[in-house]
N, CA, C and O atoms as a printed pandas DataFrame, in Angstrom:
     atom_number atom_name residue_name chain_id  residue_number  x_coord  y_coord  z_coord
0              1         N          UNK        A               1   -1.921   37.063    9.207
1              2        CA          UNK        A               1   -1.076   36.835    8.318
2              3         C          UNK        A               1   -1.437   35.405    8.084
3              4         O          UNK        A               1   -1.847   34.832    9.093
4              5         N          UNK        A               2   -1.367   34.514    6.713
5              6        CA          UNK        A               2   -1.641   33.393    6.702
6              7         C          UNK        A               2   -0.591   33.018    5.620
7              8         O          UNK        A               2    0.303   33.781    5.254
8              9         N          UNK        A               3   -0.818   31.632    5.099
9             10        CA          UNK        A               3    0.117   30.729    3.969
10            11         C          UNK        A               3    1.435   31.312    3.954
11            12         O          UNK        A               3    1.757   31.866    2.903
12            13         N          UNK        A               4    2.144   31.304    4.764
13            14        CA          UNK        A               4    3.657   32.036    4.942
14            15         C          UNK        A               4    3.913   33.250    4.498
15            16         O          UNK        A               4    4.744   33.441    3.609
16            17         N          UNK        A               5    3.168   34.298    5.116
17            18        CA          UNK        A               5    2.774   35.596    4.992
18            19         C          UNK        A               5    2.516   36.234    3.555
19            20         O          UNK        A               5    2.742   37.395    3.214
20            21         N          UNK        A               6    2.107   35.428    2.967
21            22        CA          UNK        A               6    1.755   35.466    1.418
22            23         C          UNK        A               6    0.167   35.968    1.308
23            24         O          UNK        A               6   -0.107   36.585    0.278
24            25         N          UNK        A               7   -0.750   35.788    2.139
25            26        CA          UNK        A               7   -2.194   35.912    2.198
26            27         C          UNK        A               7   -2.349   36.638    3.678
27            28         O          UNK        A               7   -1.598   36.755    4.647
28            29         N          UNK        A               8   -3.864   37.123    3.332
29            30        CA          UNK        A               8   -3.938   37.721    4.999
30            31         C          UNK        A               8   -5.525   37.290    4.988
31            32         O          UNK        A               8   -6.103   37.097    3.919
32            33         N          UNK        A               9   -6.162   37.158    6.209
33            34        CA          UNK        A               9   -7.371   37.251    6.668
34            35         C          UNK        A               9   -7.786   38.654    7.266
35            36         O          UNK        A               9   -7.347   39.247    8.251
36            37         N          UNK        A              10   -8.816   39.011    6.319
37            38        CA          UNK        A              10   -9.443   40.259    6.821
38            39         C          UNK        A              10  -10.700   40.239    7.592
39            40         O          UNK        A              10  -11.475   39.568    6.912
40            41         N          UNK        A              11  -11.187   40.558    8.466
41            42        CA          UNK        A              11  -12.544   40.680    9.110
42            43         C          UNK        A              11  -13.400   41.946    8.875
43            44         O          UNK        A              11  -12.912   43.010    9.256
44            45         N          UNK        A              12  -14.673   41.956    8.268
45            46        CA          UNK        A              12  -15.399   43.176    8.524
46            47         C          UNK        A              12  -16.654   43.004    9.628
47            48         O          UNK        A              12  -17.003   42.018   10.277
48            49         N          UNK        A              13  -17.059   44.038    9.585
49            50        CA          UNK        A              13  -18.389   44.182   10.716
50            51         C          UNK        A              13  -19.525   43.610   10.629
51            52         O          UNK        A              13  -20.394   43.448   11.486
52            53         N          UNK        A              14  -19.458   43.163    9.021
53            54        CA          UNK        A              14  -20.780   42.673    8.699
54            55         C          UNK        A              14  -20.982   41.188    8.479
55            56         O          UNK        A              14  -21.969   40.752    7.886
56            57         N          UNK        A              15  -19.822   40.264    9.074
57            58        CA          UNK        A              15  -19.663   39.149    9.510
58            59         C          UNK        A              15  -18.679   38.366    8.140
59            60         O          UNK        A              15  -18.745   37.167    7.869
60            61         N          UNK        A              16  -18.054   39.090    7.624
61            62        CA          UNK        A              16  -17.382   38.294    6.336
62            63         C          UNK        A              16  -16.169   38.257    6.591
63            64         O          UNK        A              16  -15.615   39.234    7.093
64            65         N          UNK        A              17  -15.516   37.139    6.301
65            66        CA          UNK        A              17  -13.734   37.019    5.922
66            67         C          UNK        A              17  -13.542   37.104    4.525
67            68         O          UNK        A              17  -14.233   36.568    3.659
68            69         N          UNK        A              18  -12.474   37.873    4.364
69            70        CA          UNK        A              18  -12.039   38.319    2.978
70            71         C          UNK        A              18  -10.448   37.742    2.955
71            72         O          UNK        A              18   -9.687   38.297    3.747
72            73         N          UNK        A              19   -9.961   36.798    2.209
73            74        CA          UNK        A              19   -8.721   36.289    1.871
74            75         C          UNK        A              19   -8.063   36.721    0.810
75            76         O          UNK        A              19   -8.049   36.400   -0.378
76            77         N          UNK        A              20   -7.491   37.553    1.493
77            78        CA          UNK        A              20   -6.203   38.276    0.311
78            79         C          UNK        A              20   -4.954   37.811    0.087
79            80         O          UNK        A              20   -4.213   37.248    0.893
80            81         N          UNK        A              21   -4.703   38.145   -1.354
81            82        CA          UNK        A              21   -3.401   37.916   -1.936
82            83         C          UNK        A              21   -2.594   38.974   -1.790
83            84         O          UNK        A              21   -3.111   40.043   -2.114
84            85         N          UNK        A              22   -1.425   39.018   -1.382
85            86        CA          UNK        A              22   -0.557   39.885   -1.522
86            87         C          UNK        A              22    0.134   39.832   -3.000
87            88         O          UNK        A              22    0.323   40.877   -3.622
88            89         N          UNK        A              23    0.506   38.542   -3.535
89            90        CA          UNK        A              23    1.061   38.748   -4.660
90            91         C          UNK        A              23    0.363   38.860   -5.878
91            92         O          UNK        A              23    0.936   38.788   -6.966
92            93         N          UNK        A              24   -1.257   39.091   -5.701
93            94        CA          UNK        A              24   -1.772   39.079   -7.191
94            95         C          UNK        A              24   -2.577   40.867   -6.565
95            96         O          UNK        A              24   -2.914   41.737   -7.367
96            97         N          UNK        A              25   -2.695   40.988   -5.276
97            98        CA          UNK        A              25   -3.094   42.525   -4.989
98            99         C          UNK        A              25   -4.384   42.306   -4.979
99           100         O          UNK        A              25   -4.896   43.280   -5.530
100          101         N          UNK        A              26   -5.440   41.331   -4.555
101          102        CA          UNK        A              26   -6.885   41.796   -4.340
102          103         C          UNK        A              26   -7.224   40.371   -3.592
103          104         O          UNK        A              26   -6.728   39.256   -3.433
104          105         N          UNK        A              27   -8.164   40.983   -3.305
105          106        CA          UNK        A              27   -9.462   39.565   -2.470
106          107         C          UNK        A              27   -9.624   38.802   -3.361
107          108         O          UNK        A              27  -10.089   39.143   -4.449
108          109         N          UNK        A              28   -9.175   37.311   -2.987
109          110        CA          UNK        A              28   -9.189   36.289   -3.879
110          111         C          UNK        A              28  -10.509   35.341   -3.784
111          112         O          UNK        A              28  -10.887   34.611   -4.701
112          113         N          UNK        A              29  -11.259   35.500   -2.290
113          114        CA          UNK        A              29  -12.158   34.862   -1.806
114          115         C          UNK        A              29  -12.672   35.499   -0.700
115          116         O          UNK        A              29  -11.916   36.083    0.077
116          117         N          UNK        A              30  -14.147   35.451   -0.490
117          118        CA          UNK        A              30  -15.080   36.071    0.558
118          119         C          UNK        A              30  -15.747   34.979    0.807
119          120         O          UNK        A              30  -16.208   34.149    0.024
120          121         N          UNK        A              31  -15.781   35.054    2.478
121          122        CA          UNK        A              31  -16.534   33.947    3.296
122          123         C          UNK        A              31  -17.899   34.724    3.823
123          124         O          UNK        A              31  -17.658   35.245    4.912
124          125         N          UNK        A              32  -18.914   34.902    3.497
125          126        CA          UNK        A              32  -20.117   35.145    4.645
126          127         C          UNK        A              32  -20.731   34.130    5.587
127          128         O          UNK        A              32  -21.464   33.170    5.353
128          129         N          UNK        A              33  -20.161   34.672    6.875
129          130        CA          UNK        A              33  -20.418   33.465    7.740
130          131         C          UNK        A              33  -21.375   33.570    8.657
131          132         O          UNK        A              33  -21.993   32.590    9.073
132          133         N          UNK        A              34  -21.636   35.119    9.164
133          134        CA          UNK        A              34  -22.422   35.079   10.369
134          135         C          UNK        A              34  -22.831   36.735   10.433
135          136         O          UNK        A              34  -21.957   37.600   10.383
136          137         N          UNK        A              35  -24.250   37.047   10.548
137          138        CA          UNK        A              35  -24.934   38.203   10.665
138          139         C          UNK        A              35  -24.411   38.817   11.898
139          140         O          UNK        A              35  -24.390   40.047   11.874
140          141         N          UNK        A              36  -23.995   38.261   12.940
141          142        CA          UNK        A              36  -23.699   38.773   14.088
142          143         C          UNK        A              36  -22.509   39.102   14.159
143          144         O          UNK        A              36  -22.214   39.643   15.224
144          145         N          UNK        A              37  -21.386   38.940   13.143
145          146        CA          UNK        A              37  -20.119   39.228   13.202
146          147         C          UNK        A              37  -19.120   38.004   13.696
147          148         O          UNK        A              37  -19.487   37.049   14.381
148          149         N          UNK        A              38  -17.947   38.205   13.266
149          150        CA          UNK        A              38  -16.794   37.466   13.506
150          151         C          UNK        A              38  -16.096   37.787   14.831
151          152         O          UNK        A              38  -15.478   38.850   14.774
152          153         N          UNK        A              39  -16.036   37.215   15.897
153          154        CA          UNK        A              39  -15.149   37.513   16.981
154          155         C          UNK        A              39  -13.629   37.393   16.747
155          156         O          UNK        A              39  -12.837   38.276   17.078
156          157         N          UNK        A              40  -13.373   36.540   16.308
157          158        CA          UNK        A              40  -11.759   35.965   16.310
158          159         C          UNK        A              40  -11.711   35.195   15.071
159          160         O          UNK        A              40  -12.671   34.638   14.539
160          161         N          UNK        A              41  -10.205   35.222   14.560
161          162        CA          UNK        A              41   -9.925   33.906   13.398
162          163         C          UNK        A              41   -8.609   33.940   13.928
163          164         O          UNK        A              41   -8.006   34.925   14.354
164          165         N          UNK        A              42   -8.163   32.571   13.846
165          166        CA          UNK        A              42   -7.015   31.683   14.258
166          167         C          UNK        A              42   -6.787   30.909   13.571
167          168         O          UNK        A              42   -7.702   30.389   12.935
168          169         N          UNK        A              43   -5.336   30.463   13.390
169          170        CA          UNK        A              43   -4.846   29.485   12.641
170          171         C          UNK        A              43   -5.292   27.959   13.353
171          172         O          UNK        A              43   -5.512   27.812   14.556
172          173         N          UNK        A              44   -5.358   27.044   12.476
173          174        CA          UNK        A              44   -5.701   25.597   12.659
174          175         C          UNK        A              44   -4.912   25.108   13.919
175          176         O          UNK        A              44   -5.380   24.508   14.887
176          177         N          UNK        A              45   -3.646   25.482   13.707
177          178        CA          UNK        A              45   -2.788   24.878   14.732
178          179         C          UNK        A              45   -1.700   25.841   15.364
179          180         O          UNK        A              45   -1.443   26.896   14.783
180          181         N          UNK        A              46   -1.090   25.520   16.477
181          182        CA          UNK        A              46   -0.381   26.564   16.960
182          183         C          UNK        A              46    0.931   27.151   15.983
183          184         O          UNK        A              46    1.195   28.338   15.794
184          185         N          UNK        A              47    1.564   26.124   15.502
185          186        CA          UNK        A              47    2.860   26.311   14.784
186          187         C          UNK        A              47    2.215   26.386   12.967
187          188         O          UNK        A              47    2.830   25.907   12.014
188          189         N          UNK        A              48    1.164   26.948   12.896
189          190        CA          UNK        A              48    0.730   27.099   11.418
190          191         C          UNK        A              48    1.361   28.214   10.663
191          192         O          UNK        A              48    1.059   28.328    9.475
192          193         N          UNK        A              49    2.264   29.116   11.240
193          194        CA          UNK        A              49    2.819   30.190   10.837
194          195         C          UNK        A              49    4.232   29.453   10.199
195          196         O          UNK        A              49    4.741   29.885    9.165
196          197         N          UNK        A              50    4.716   28.451   10.842
197          198        CA          UNK        A              50    6.079   28.024   10.409
198          199         C          UNK        A              50    5.671   26.866    9.520
199          200         O          UNK        A              50    6.313   26.824    8.471
200          201         N          UNK        A              51    4.724   25.879    9.688
201          202        CA          UNK        A              51    4.411   25.100    8.762
202          203         C          UNK        A              51    3.331   25.040    7.854
203          204         O          UNK        A              51    2.499   25.934    8.005
204          205         N          UNK        A              52    3.118   24.206    6.930
205          206        CA          UNK        A              52    2.054   24.620    5.781
206          207         C          UNK        A              52    0.823   24.334    6.022
207          208         O          UNK        A              52    0.228   23.827    5.072
208          209         N          UNK        A              53    0.238   24.487    6.975
209          210        CA          UNK        A              53   -1.217   24.250    7.327
210          211         C          UNK        A              53   -2.087   25.420    6.590
211          212         O          UNK        A              53   -1.951   26.624    6.807
212          213         N          UNK        A              54   -3.046   24.799    5.636
213          214        CA          UNK        A              54   -4.193   26.196    5.268
214          215         C          UNK        A              54   -4.989   25.836    5.781
215          216         O          UNK        A              54   -4.615   24.734    5.380
216          217         N          UNK        A              55   -6.203   25.523    6.593
217          218        CA          UNK        A              55   -7.272   25.796    7.592
218          219         C          UNK        A              55   -7.127   26.922    8.610
219          220         O          UNK        A              55   -6.084   26.904    9.264
220          221         N          UNK        A              56   -7.826   27.701    8.803
221          222        CA          UNK        A              56   -8.405   28.152    9.762
222          223         C          UNK        A              56   -9.402   28.320   10.459
223          224         O          UNK        A              56  -10.386   27.787    9.946
224          225         N          UNK        A              57   -9.625   28.865   11.484
225          226        CA          UNK        A              57  -11.109   28.744   12.311
226          227         C          UNK        A              57  -11.251   30.226   12.422
227          228         O          UNK        A              57  -10.347   31.056   12.332
228          229         N          UNK        A              58  -12.762   30.474   12.670
229          230        CA          UNK        A              58  -13.122   31.461   12.723
230          231         C          UNK        A              58  -14.515   31.257   13.814
231          232         O          UNK        A              58  -15.328   30.335   13.754
232          233         N          UNK        A              59  -14.511   32.135   14.574
233          234        CA          UNK        A              59  -15.419   32.308   15.621
234          235         C          UNK        A              59  -16.526   33.310   15.686
235          236         O          UNK        A              59  -16.237   34.506   15.689
236          237         N          UNK        A              60  -17.995   32.845   15.749
237          238        CA          UNK        A              60  -18.929   33.753   16.082
238          239         C          UNK        A              60  -19.484   33.610   17.367
239          240         O          UNK        A              60  -19.058   32.688   18.062
240          241         N          UNK        A              61  -20.560   34.526   17.912
241          242        CA          UNK        A              61  -20.862   34.319   19.033
242          243         C          UNK        A              61  -21.673   32.822   19.388
243          244         O          UNK        A              61  -21.871   32.373   20.517
244          245         N          UNK        A              62  -22.032   32.268   18.222
245          246        CA          UNK        A              62  -22.812   30.928   18.537
246          247         C          UNK        A              62  -22.034   29.865   17.814
247          248         O          UNK        A              62  -22.217   28.685   18.117
248          249         N          UNK        A              63  -21.371   30.130   17.089
249          250        CA          UNK        A              63  -20.603   29.093   16.162
250          251         C          UNK        A              63  -19.094   28.914   16.118
251          252         O          UNK        A              63  -18.376   29.832   16.515
252          253         N          UNK        A              64  -18.610   27.856   15.688
253          254        CA          UNK        A              64  -16.999   28.133   15.354
254          255         C          UNK        A              64  -17.201   27.477   13.953
255          256         O          UNK        A              64  -18.009   26.582   13.705
256          257         N          UNK        A              65  -16.272   28.106   13.013
257          258        CA          UNK        A              65  -16.435   27.735   11.838
258          259         C          UNK        A              65  -14.727   27.139   11.539
259          260         O          UNK        A              65  -13.770   27.638   12.132
260          261         N          UNK        A              66  -14.606   26.174   10.676
261          262        CA          UNK        A              66  -13.461   25.874   10.322
262          263         C          UNK        A              66  -13.477   25.685    8.513
263          264         O          UNK        A              66  -14.255   25.031    7.818
264          265         N          UNK        A              67  -12.383   26.475    8.145
265          266        CA          UNK        A              67  -12.629   27.238    6.856
266          267         C          UNK        A              67  -11.135   26.697    6.024
267          268         O          UNK        A              67  -10.008   26.896    6.478
268          269         N          UNK        A              68  -11.379   26.111    4.957
269          270        CA          UNK        A              68  -10.095   25.782    3.698
270          271         C          UNK        A              68  -10.343   26.463    3.018
271          272         O          UNK        A              68  -11.476   26.297    2.566
272          273         N          UNK        A              69   -9.684   27.467    2.547
273          274        CA          UNK        A              69   -9.558   28.407    1.335
274          275         C          UNK        A              69   -9.100   27.466   -0.085
275          276         O          UNK        A              69   -9.503   27.762   -1.210
276          277         N          UNK        A              70   -8.338   26.484    0.154
277          278        CA          UNK        A              70   -8.444   25.434   -1.127
278          279         C          UNK        A              70   -9.857   24.968   -1.905
279          280         O          UNK        A              70  -10.170   24.817   -3.086
280          281         N          UNK        A              71  -10.441   24.844   -0.808
281          282        CA          UNK        A              71  -12.239   24.923   -1.455
282          283         C          UNK        A              71  -12.952   25.788   -1.798
283          284         O          UNK        A              71  -13.539   26.398   -0.904
284          285         N          UNK        A              72  -13.167   26.155   -3.120
285          286        CA          UNK        A              72  -14.297   26.991   -3.203
286          287         C          UNK        A              72  -15.642   27.275   -2.935
287          288         O          UNK        A              72  -16.140   28.331   -3.326
């Protein structure tokens, strides 16, 4: 869950992350990050679920990605 539980970050086995908006009822952005797959996704900061932090981290076997969904 992300952005005050209004959006979700979904991970598939192809190394893609999908940013799903519950209010709109569809995927609003897709990120093609790694062919080896994404191992974990976490918020930018410890209290990101309480505060208004928009960015999050994604970890693949060789790379750490910082993703900002506000940027297309």
